[in-house]
Backbone bond lengths (Angstrom), bond angles and torsions (degrees), N, CA, C in turn:
res aa  C-N    CA-C-N  psi(-1)  N-CA   C-N-CA  omega(-1)  CA-C   N-CA-C  phi
1 X - - - 1.446 - - 1.522 108.75 -
2 X 1.319 115.71 127.84 1.456 123.17 177.84 1.526 107.55 -112.83
3 X 1.316 116.85 131.14 1.458 122.46 -177.58 1.524 109.70 -118.24
4 X 1.332 115.21 126.71 1.459 121.60 -178.97 1.522 107.93 -125.81
5 X 1.332 116.34 125.19 1.460 121.21 174.97 1.523 108.32 -86.87
6 X 1.344 114.87 138.99 1.463 121.77 178.85 1.518 108.39 -120.82
7 X 1.321 116.71 137.30 1.448 120.45 177.33 1.512 110.81 -150.14
8 X 1.335 116.28 153.23 1.467 121.79 177.39 1.524 108.93 -161.74
9 X 1.332 115.59 145.30 1.468 118.90 173.46 1.527 112.89 -139.96
10 X 1.332 116.80 8.71 1.459 121.70 175.87 1.529 109.21 -133.67
11 X 1.327 117.97 156.39 1.470 119.27 172.04 1.529 110.07 -62.37
12 X 1.329 115.91 153.49 1.466 119.03 178.66 1.522 110.43 -82.13
13 X 1.338 116.44 -174.92 1.461 121.76 -175.30 1.526 112.65 -61.99
14 X 1.341 117.85 -23.35 1.467 120.56 179.71 1.527 111.85 -93.03
15 X 1.337 117.37 -2.74 1.453 121.35 -178.36 1.519 114.12 93.77
16 X 1.343 116.79 0.43 1.467 119.95 177.44 1.522 109.82 -61.05
17 X 1.331 117.90 136.29 1.468 119.43 176.06 1.527 110.77 -69.11
18 X 1.341 116.88 161.02 1.466 120.52 -175.68 1.528 115.07 -50.68
19 X 1.319 119.48 -44.40 1.466 119.95 -177.66 1.525 111.11 -61.64
20 X 1.316 117.80 -42.14 1.469 120.26 178.09 1.525 110.97 -66.78
21 X 1.329 116.70 -38.33 1.467 120.35 177.94 1.523 110.42 -62.16
22 X 1.326 116.88 -42.59 1.466 120.26 179.98 1.528 110.47 -63.63
23 X 1.313 117.69 -43.07 1.466 120.39 178.15 1.525 111.02 -63.78
24 X 1.325 116.61 -40.63 1.461 121.14 175.94 1.530 110.31 -60.92
25 X 1.330 116.66 -45.68 1.470 120.73 -178.97 1.519 110.92 -61.84
26 X 1.330 117.83 -39.60 1.469 120.47 177.52 1.530 110.08 -61.22
27 X 1.325 117.47 -39.37 1.462 119.47 178.34 1.523 110.84 -67.25
28 X 1.325 117.49 -33.42 1.471 121.11 177.15 1.526 110.82 -68.74
29 X 1.336 117.36 -34.68 1.470 119.98 176.08 1.520 109.85 -61.31
30 X 1.330 116.22 -40.10 1.464 121.07 -179.37 1.524 111.48 -66.57
31 X 1.320 117.45 -22.54 1.459 121.57 -178.56 1.529 113.03 -90.32
32 X 1.327 118.01 -2.99 1.469 120.06 179.16 1.526 109.66 -65.92
33 X 1.330 116.90 142.30 1.473 119.75 179.45 1.531 111.61 -57.26
34 X 1.314 115.74 136.23 1.468 123.81 176.29 1.530 113.05 64.09
35 X 1.335 117.65 20.15 1.464 121.82 178.75 1.522 109.38 -121.27
36 X 1.324 114.28 150.16 1.462 120.57 174.65 1.519 107.57 -136.81
37 X 1.323 116.06 125.54 1.463 121.23 177.22 1.526 108.04 -74.22
38 X 1.320 116.66 120.74 1.457 122.33 -178.01 1.527 111.00 -97.26
39 X 1.327 116.64 -39.54 1.471 120.29 -177.04 1.518 109.78 -158.86
40 X 1.324 114.51 150.19 1.463 122.23 171.08 1.519 106.03 -129.27
41 X 1.313 115.64 132.25 1.464 120.87 179.21 1.523 110.94 -67.28
42 X 1.310 114.45 170.96 1.459 118.99 166.30 1.527 106.74 -69.65
43 X 1.315 115.42 161.29 1.464 120.89 -178.65 1.521 109.20 -94.47
44 X 1.331 115.66 136.81 1.460 121.23 179.23 1.525 109.41 -117.82
45 X 1.325 115.41 158.50 1.466 121.29 178.85 1.525 108.20 -108.58
46 X 1.343 115.87 129.03 1.466 120.50 179.90 1.533 109.83 -138.39
47 X 1.311 115.04 152.41 1.461 120.90 174.71 1.527 109.00 -73.22
48 X 1.327 117.63 151.51 1.467 119.88 177.32 1.531 111.23 -58.76
49 X 1.326 115.81 141.93 1.473 122.19 174.38 1.512 107.80 -124.27
50 X 1.343 117.78 120.66 1.460 127.63 -3.69 1.523 110.36 -69.49
51 X 1.344 116.19 162.27 1.467 119.87 -179.69 1.530 111.29 -57.29
52 X 1.312 115.42 139.69 1.459 121.46 179.10 1.525 107.22 -134.10
53 X 1.331 117.82 105.30 1.467 120.35 -176.27 1.532 111.83 -52.16
54 X 1.330 115.20 131.22 1.454 121.25 177.71 1.515 115.24 85.16
55 X 1.325 117.74 -11.38 1.465 119.89 -179.79 1.522 109.88 -77.30
56 X 1.330 117.48 139.03 1.465 119.33 178.43 1.529 111.43 -68.72
57 X 1.338 115.12 157.34 1.465 120.46 174.98 1.525 110.11 -62.14
58 X 1.328 114.88 155.67 1.457 122.13 175.57 1.514 110.66 -92.12
59 X 1.305 116.11 151.85 1.458 123.49 162.84 1.515 104.79 -104.80
60 X 1.331 116.22 133.06 1.462 121.40 -175.77 1.519 110.80 -133.83
61 X 1.311 115.33 152.44 1.451 122.44 173.91 1.510 109.18 -161.43
62 X 1.332 115.34 179.14 1.464 121.40 177.19 1.519 108.46 -134.24
63 X 1.330 114.70 137.89 1.460 121.74 174.78 1.522 108.60 -107.65
64 X 1.321 114.63 140.60 1.465 121.45 175.38 1.520 107.54 -110.66
65 X 1.327 114.99 126.07 1.458 121.92 -178.43 1.517 109.92 -119.69
66 X 1.308 116.03 150.93 1.455 122.14 167.60 1.515 107.07 -112.08
67 X 1.312 115.87 143.81 1.452 120.45 178.45 1.512 110.39 151.49
68 X 1.310 113.27 -175.77 1.460 120.07 179.17 1.512 107.99 -131.17
69 X 1.310 115.11 137.81 1.458 119.64 179.00 1.521 109.40 -160.63
70 X 1.303 114.71 153.39 1.453 120.49 169.79 1.531 106.45 -71.29
71 X 1.331 118.85 130.78 1.468 120.31 -177.24 1.524 114.19 -55.01
72 X 1.328 117.66 -42.37 1.463 120.32 -178.89 1.523 110.99 -66.56
73 X 1.332 117.40 -39.47 1.462 120.36 178.71 1.521 110.80 -68.84
74 X 1.330 117.12 -37.33 1.462 119.73 177.22 1.525 110.23 -65.51
75 X 1.327 118.04 -43.05 1.464 120.97 177.14 1.525 110.29 -59.78
76 X 1.324 117.45 -42.19 1.471 120.60 177.87 1.526 110.46 -62.36
77 X 1.328 117.63 -38.50 1.467 120.70 177.94 1.532 110.46 -65.45
78 X 1.332 117.61 -39.99 1.466 120.71 176.95 1.525 110.58 -62.50
79 X 1.322 116.51 -42.47 1.470 120.20 178.04 1.528 110.36 -64.26
80 X 1.329 117.05 -33.56 1.457 120.76 177.20 1.523 111.72 -65.13
81 X 1.324 117.29 -40.69 1.471 121.11 176.89 1.524 109.62 -64.53
82 X 1.332 116.74 -42.76 1.472 119.81 176.34 1.526 110.69 -58.24
83 X 1.321 116.98 -43.26 1.466 120.94 -179.57 1.530 110.61 -64.29
84 X 1.328 117.14 -39.71 1.475 120.43 176.69 1.529 111.24 -57.63
85 X 1.318 115.96 -35.63 1.466 120.66 -179.78 1.522 112.01 -78.07
86 X 1.339 116.67 -11.85 1.460 120.13 179.49 1.512 114.17 96.83
87 X 1.316 117.56 20.50 1.465 120.40 -178.98 1.518 110.91 -63.42
88 X 1.325 114.79 134.21 1.461 122.15 172.11 1.526 107.18 -123.48
89 X 1.320 116.38 156.52 1.459 121.92 -178.18 1.529 109.77 -124.85
90 X 1.351 116.89 74.43 1.466 118.65 -176.65 1.529 113.11 -70.53
91 X 1.336 117.48 -30.58 1.462 122.04 178.05 1.525 107.70 -163.78
92 X 1.340 118.20 160.47 1.471 120.23 -178.34 1.529 111.91 -58.23
93 X 1.322 115.73 137.70 1.474 124.10 177.10 1.529 113.37 64.22
94 X 1.328 117.34 23.08 1.466 120.93 177.49 1.528 109.65 -67.37
95 X 1.330 117.13 152.59 1.465 119.00 171.22 1.532 108.81 -54.43
96 X 1.345 116.24 149.92 1.457 118.52 -174.89 1.520 112.50 -151.82
97 X 1.319 113.89 153.73 1.455 120.15 -179.01 1.524 111.31 -81.03
98 X 1.328 117.55 -20.39 1.463 120.54 178.22 1.520 109.22 -165.00
99 X 1.319 114.81 134.41 1.461 121.73 175.78 1.518 106.89 -133.79
100 X 1.323 116.53 121.24 1.457 122.24 177.30 1.521 107.74 -118.67
101 X 1.326 116.23 118.96 1.462 121.40 179.75 1.516 109.75 -116.92
102 X 1.308 115.48 130.14 1.461 121.21 174.37 1.523 107.37 -78.64
103 X 1.328 116.35 111.18 1.467 121.70 -175.49 1.515 111.27 -87.30
104 X 1.307 117.03 -43.37 1.454 119.73 -179.60 1.506 112.22 -166.14
105 X 1.323 114.36 156.93 1.462 122.42 176.10 1.523 106.81 -131.96
106 X 1.330 116.06 91.24 1.455 119.93 -177.64 1.514 111.04 58.43
107 X 1.310 115.94 -133.48 1.462 121.50 179.83 1.531 112.83 -96.18
108 X 1.326 116.40 11.28 1.457 120.58 -176.25 1.525 110.90 -62.87
109 X 1.333 114.88 130.81 1.465 122.56 175.36 1.521 106.29 -124.71
110 X 1.333 116.06 125.19 1.464 120.04 176.51 1.517 109.20 -150.06
111 X 1.340 114.56 137.04 1.457 121.27 -179.09 1.525 112.34 -95.04
112 X 1.324 117.05 -21.94 1.457 121.13 -179.75 1.517 107.20 -167.55
113 X 1.284 120.36 158.64 1.459 127.15 -11.65 1.524 110.19 -73.18
114 X 1.347 115.46 -177.97 1.463 118.98 177.93 1.519 110.04 -58.35
115 X 1.292 116.82 142.15 1.455 128.81 2.07 1.526 111.80 -85.67
116 X 1.328 115.58 144.74 1.460 121.37 171.27 1.528 106.42 -74.93
117 X 1.321 116.17 130.87 1.475 121.09 -178.54 1.511 110.92 -131.89
118 X 1.328 116.87 139.76 1.452 126.61 -7.93 1.525 110.16 -63.98
119 X 1.331 115.80 164.57 1.461 120.14 -179.64 1.527 108.35 -50.44
120 X 1.333 118.08 129.85 1.467 120.44 -171.37 1.527 116.27 -65.12
121 X 1.335 118.62 -17.00 1.466 119.68 -179.40 1.531 113.05 -120.16
122 X 1.315 117.59 5.23 1.469 120.34 -176.99 1.522 111.90 -57.55
123 X 1.308 117.42 -39.11 1.472 121.28 -176.33 1.535 112.97 -70.58
124 X 1.320 116.86 -7.57 1.466 122.08 -179.20 1.525 112.90 -105.87
125 X 1.320 117.23 0.42 1.461 121.15 -170.20 1.523 112.46 -117.53
126 X 1.313 115.87 114.62 1.469 121.34 176.66 1.520 110.45 -59.13
127 X 1.345 117.10 -38.90 1.455 120.52 -176.83 1.525 112.66 -68.07
128 X 1.319 117.70 -11.78 1.465 121.83 171.74 1.525 110.03 -98.76
129 X 1.335 116.52 -51.05 1.465 120.42 -172.55 1.526 113.88 -66.62
130 X 1.322 117.59 -38.34 1.468 119.02 -177.77 1.536 111.29 -62.31
131 X 1.340 119.58 -51.18 1.465 117.49 177.62 1.532 113.05 -72.69
132 X 1.329 117.72 -29.13 1.461 120.57 177.75 1.528 110.52 -61.70
133 X 1.322 116.85 -43.47 1.465 120.99 -179.89 1.529 111.18 -61.44
134 X 1.312 116.66 -27.26 1.462 121.65 179.37 1.533 112.00 -73.21
135 X 1.336 117.31 -43.35 1.466 120.28 -175.40 1.521 113.78 -91.47
136 X 1.327 117.26 -17.29 1.468 121.17 -178.89 1.527 109.40 -143.28
137 X 1.346 117.56 66.70 1.467 119.94 -174.40 1.530 113.75 -61.23
138 X 1.313 118.27 -24.16 1.458 120.42 179.74 1.515 114.56 -90.61
139 X 1.327 116.66 -1.06 1.462 120.12 -177.46 1.514 111.07 -63.56
140 X 1.326 115.11 137.09 1.463 121.91 174.00 1.521 108.16 -120.81
141 X 1.319 114.95 134.92 1.465 120.28 176.53 1.522 107.37 -58.80
142 X 1.342 118.66 122.76 1.466 120.19 -173.33 1.527 115.51 -66.16
143 X 1.311 118.47 -16.40 1.467 121.28 177.57 1.522 110.43 -99.75
144 X 1.337 116.49 -46.89 1.463 121.46 -175.55 1.523 112.60 -82.97
145 X 1.317 117.88 -20.86 1.460 122.02 178.27 1.517 114.96 73.26
146 X 1.329 117.73 12.53 1.465 121.10 -177.68 1.521 110.82 -109.72
147 X 1.326 115.73 152.43 1.456 120.75 178.07 1.532 110.09 -73.71
148 X 1.322 114.41 163.21 1.470 119.05 175.67 1.516 110.10 -60.07
149 X 1.341 117.32 -39.66 1.470 120.65 -179.50 1.529 111.00 -62.29
150 X 1.324 117.70 -41.37 1.470 120.61 179.64 1.523 110.75 -67.34
151 X 1.323 117.29 -41.73 1.463 120.56 178.16 1.522 110.60 -65.29
152 X 1.317 116.19 -40.00 1.462 122.21 179.23 1.529 111.46 -63.35
153 X 1.324 116.26 -40.05 1.468 120.77 -178.45 1.526 111.94 -62.03
154 X 1.328 118.01 -24.91 1.459 121.32 -179.77 1.521 113.48 -84.14
155 X 1.317 117.05 -12.74 1.470 119.06 -178.11 1.531 110.48 -78.68
156 X 1.318 116.97 144.04 1.474 119.35 176.72 1.520 110.44 -72.21
157 X 1.310 115.39 159.23 1.455 120.62 174.52 1.515 113.48 92.93
158 X 1.307 114.28 173.21 1.466 122.62 -177.47 1.525 109.44 -93.44
159 X 1.324 116.16 161.52 1.478 118.93 175.48 1.522 110.72 -57.10
160 X 1.313 115.02 147.04 1.462 120.28 177.41 1.519 109.57 -72.69
161 X 1.331 117.71 145.37 1.464 119.65 -179.79 1.519 112.38 -67.94
162 X 1.321 115.64 138.17 1.457 122.75 176.38 1.529 106.91 -84.05
163 X 1.334 116.64 131.45 1.474 118.68 -178.84 1.534 111.98 -110.44
164 X 1.304 118.04 -21.67 1.473 120.38 179.22 1.518 109.62 -163.43
């Protein structure tokens, strides 16, 4: 099981709004060689983390894929999809038209080289765990040994609103 977090808070290079960009990106994940899109979560709305005054809220979700891939090549493919959407990286945590993060690949644990797996901050992020629990309810963090639901229950705050 491969888990990819999707997020966007700006229109893409063609002017598509974030929700359409996210749906487009999910279809591009399904088109990756040796990959099959199994599920996409509902989309949730979250404030930028860290907070950025004036930045629009993000739409976030998680895609579950089946397949086999080298982690570095898969990360490069995700970056390629981001580039197709027109993603630029002017500074860390800048608003963006598309963000694809490789959260996990089965039970694979690796500290280097990139990508670090599981994603080093996934267990701290509601915008990852809430949709992840929806598409992979049996998933356990390969280092912490806890389910997404258990990790989510420890986070402060209320569930993020579902928008679609």
